C-alpha positions as CSV (number, residue, x, y, z in Angstrom):
1,M,-50.5,119.6,66.4
2,P,-49.3,122.6,64.4
3,S,-45.7,122.9,63.7
4,A,-43.6,125.6,65.5
5,A,-42.8,128.6,63.6
6,A,-39.3,128.7,62.3
7,A,-37.1,131.0,64.4
8,P,-35.9,134.1,62.6
9,V,-32.4,134.1,61.4
10,K,-30.2,136.2,63.7
11,Q,-28.0,138.8,61.9
12,P,-24.3,139.2,63.1
13,P,-23.7,142.3,65.0
14,A,-23.6,145.6,63.1
15,A,-19.8,146.0,63.4
16,D,-19.2,142.5,62.3
17,R,-21.3,143.2,59.1
18,V,-19.4,146.5,58.4
19,Y,-16.1,144.8,58.9
20,S,-17.0,142.0,56.5
21,H,-18.2,144.3,53.9
22,I,-15.2,146.5,53.9
23,K,-12.7,143.7,54.2
24,E,-14.1,141.7,51.4
25,A,-14.2,144.9,49.1
26,V,-10.6,145.5,50.0
27,L,-9.4,142.2,49.3
28,D,-11.2,141.8,46.0
29,R,-10.1,145.3,45.0
30,R,-13.6,146.9,44.8
31,Y,-12.0,149.3,47.2
32,E,-8.6,149.8,45.7
33,G,-5.5,151.3,47.4
34,G,-5.7,154.9,47.8
35,T,-9.6,154.9,48.0
36,L,-10.8,157.2,50.7
37,L,-13.8,155.7,52.6
38,T,-16.2,157.9,54.7
39,E,-18.2,156.8,57.7
40,G,-21.4,158.1,56.1
41,E,-20.9,156.2,52.9
42,L,-20.2,152.9,54.7
43,A,-23.0,153.4,57.1
44,E,-25.4,153.8,54.2
45,A,-23.9,150.9,52.1
46,V,-24.4,148.4,55.0
47,G,-27.6,149.9,56.6
48,V,-26.2,150.8,59.9
49,S,-25.4,153.8,62.1
50,R,-22.0,155.4,62.3
51,T,-21.0,153.9,65.5
52,P,-20.4,150.2,64.3
53,V,-18.6,151.7,61.2
54,R,-16.0,153.3,63.6
55,E,-15.6,150.1,65.5
56,A,-15.0,148.2,62.2
57,L,-12.6,150.8,60.9
58,L,-10.5,150.6,64.1
59,K,-10.2,146.8,63.7
60,L,-9.2,147.0,60.1
61,E,-6.6,149.6,61.0
62,V,-5.0,147.3,63.3
63,E,-4.9,144.6,60.6
64,G,-3.0,147.0,58.3
65,L,-5.6,147.4,55.5
66,I,-6.5,151.0,56.1
67,K,-5.2,154.1,57.6
68,L,-7.8,156.3,59.8
69,Y,-7.6,160.2,59.3
70,P,-9.9,162.0,62.0
71,K,-12.7,163.9,60.4
72,K,-11.7,162.8,56.8
73,G,-12.1,159.0,56.7
74,A,-10.3,155.9,56.1
75,L,-7.6,155.5,53.5
76,V,-7.3,152.0,51.8
77,L,-3.7,151.2,52.1
78,A,-1.9,150.2,48.9
79,V,0.2,147.1,48.8
80,S,3.8,148.3,49.3
81,A,6.9,146.9,47.6
82,Q,8.4,146.0,51.1
83,E,5.1,144.1,51.8
84,I,5.3,142.2,48.6
85,A,8.9,141.2,49.4
86,D,8.2,140.3,53.1
87,V,5.2,138.1,51.9
88,V,7.1,136.3,49.3
89,E,10.1,135.7,51.4
90,T,8.0,134.3,54.2
91,R,6.0,132.1,51.8
92,L,9.0,130.6,50.4
93,L,10.6,129.8,53.8
94,V,7.3,128.1,54.9
95,E,6.0,126.6,51.7
96,E,9.4,125.0,50.5
97,F,9.9,123.5,53.9
98,A,6.3,122.2,53.8
99,V,6.2,120.9,50.4
100,R,9.3,118.8,51.0
101,K,7.9,117.4,54.4
102,A,4.5,116.6,52.7
103,V,6.3,114.3,50.3
104,P,5.8,111.4,50.1
105,A,2.2,112.7,50.1
106,S,-0.7,110.8,51.7
107,P,-3.8,109.9,49.4
108,R,-5.8,112.4,51.3
109,L,-3.5,115.1,50.4
110,I,-3.4,114.2,46.7
111,E,-7.2,113.9,46.6
112,R,-7.8,117.3,48.2
113,L,-5.2,119.0,45.8
114,E,-7.0,117.5,43.0
115,E,-10.2,118.7,44.1
116,L,-8.9,122.3,44.6
117,L,-7.3,122.4,41.2
118,D,-10.7,121.4,39.6
119,E,-12.3,124.0,41.6
120,Q,-9.9,126.7,40.5
121,R,-10.6,125.6,36.8
122,R,-14.2,126.1,37.4
123,R,-13.9,129.5,39.0
124,A,-11.5,130.6,36.1
125,V,-14.3,129.7,33.5
126,E,-16.8,131.7,35.7
127,G,-14.4,134.6,35.7
128,D,-14.6,135.1,39.5
129,L,-11.3,136.6,40.3
130,A,-11.9,136.6,44.0
131,A,-12.8,133.0,44.1
132,V,-9.8,132.1,41.9
133,A,-7.5,133.8,44.3
134,A,-9.1,132.1,47.3
135,T,-8.9,128.6,45.8
136,D,-5.3,129.3,44.7
137,R,-4.4,130.2,48.3
138,C,-6.3,127.1,49.7
139,F,-4.1,124.9,47.4
140,H,-0.8,126.2,49.0
141,A,-2.4,126.2,52.5
142,E,-3.4,122.5,52.1
143,I,0.1,121.6,51.4
144,V,1.3,123.7,54.5
145,R,-1.2,121.9,56.7
146,H,-0.2,118.6,55.7
147,A,3.3,119.3,56.7
148,G,2.1,118.6,60.3
149,N,3.8,121.7,62.0
150,Q,0.9,123.7,63.7
151,I,3.0,126.6,64.4
152,L,4.0,127.1,60.7
153,S,0.3,126.6,59.7
154,R,-0.8,129.4,62.2
155,L,2.1,131.7,60.7
156,Y,1.0,131.0,57.2
157,D,-2.6,131.7,58.0
158,Q,-1.6,135.3,59.0
159,L,-0.4,135.8,55.4
160,R,-4.0,135.1,54.1
161,D,-5.4,138.5,53.6
162,R,-2.2,139.8,51.9
163,Q,-2.1,136.7,49.6
164,L,-5.7,137.1,48.5
165,R,-5.2,140.9,47.7
166,M,-2.0,140.3,45.9
167,G,-3.5,137.4,43.8
168,V,-6.5,139.5,42.7
169,A,-4.1,142.4,41.7
170,V,-2.0,140.0,39.7
171,M,-5.0,138.4,37.8
172,E,-6.7,141.9,37.1
173,A,-3.2,143.2,35.6
174,H,-2.3,140.0,33.8
175,P,-5.4,137.8,33.0
176,D,-3.1,135.3,31.3
177,R,-1.9,134.4,34.5
178,I,-4.8,132.5,35.6
179,A,-4.3,129.7,33.2
180,K,-0.6,129.8,33.9
181,N,-1.2,129.4,37.6
182,I,-3.4,126.6,37.1
183,T,-0.8,124.8,34.9
184,E,2.0,125.6,37.6
185,H,-0.3,124.1,40.2
186,A,-0.8,120.9,38.0
187,D,3.0,120.7,37.6
188,M,3.5,120.9,41.3
189,L,0.8,118.4,42.1
190,D,2.5,115.9,39.6
191,A,5.8,116.2,41.4
192,I,4.1,115.6,44.8
193,R,2.1,112.8,43.3
194,T,5.2,111.0,42.1
195,G,7.2,111.5,45.3
196,D,9.6,114.1,43.7
197,A,10.3,116.4,46.6
198,D,13.1,118.4,44.7
199,G,10.7,118.7,41.7
200,A,7.9,120.0,43.8
201,A,10.2,122.6,45.6
202,A,11.5,123.7,42.4
203,C,8.1,124.3,40.9
204,L,7.0,126.2,44.0
205,R,9.9,128.6,43.9
206,R,9.3,129.3,40.3
207,H,5.7,129.8,40.9
208,I,6.1,132.1,43.9
209,N,9.0,134.2,42.5
210,R,7.0,134.8,39.2
211,V,4.1,136.1,41.3
212,K,6.6,138.4,43.1
213,V,7.7,139.8,39.7
214,L,4.2,140.3,38.6
215,V,2.8,142.0,41.6
216,R,5.7,144.3,41.5
217,G,5.0,145.2,38.0
218,E,8.5,144.4,36.7
219,A,7.5,141.9,33.9
220,R,5.0,139.6,32.5
């Protein structure tokens, strides 16, 4: 009996495809802050009509990534100094609490952090900044998740887009930070592995505060 033909792969709705295209480009800075996007250009890039483009742009405006200007287009919003300060402050509050609560760490957490650190090293060798930033963010999110507070985990997830965008910006401006970030993660992991909650928290504070300074362009 002949085998049935494979079902065709169903594409996501057009608005979802446009949304993903724009958001990924904003987060990895292919669309930098200050870029004006037009409906026609976006429709052509994704291969859709203008209607789903409008739907996607409205959603992205709600998320704070763009600002719509009628009859002109959508302006990609730059990361503001206030946004940087707010993200760093929230990260310090959530992550320092989480890293202290995660110590002593379970073997599962240690294994997962080791995997993510190895992946970050591989992505760095490949030169894929967006992937490095995503893996960097996953390293921190894993610690937050293992603290066992679901409300804090959900709050931390809301920072994801801003963290990724800032991470790529730092690595583009300061390529040397890629290796330094990996070293700082390794130091943090060593402290977690040995059950040193104070040491892990100190590593975390230095790491996040250094990122804040670099994103704001104050120093290397």
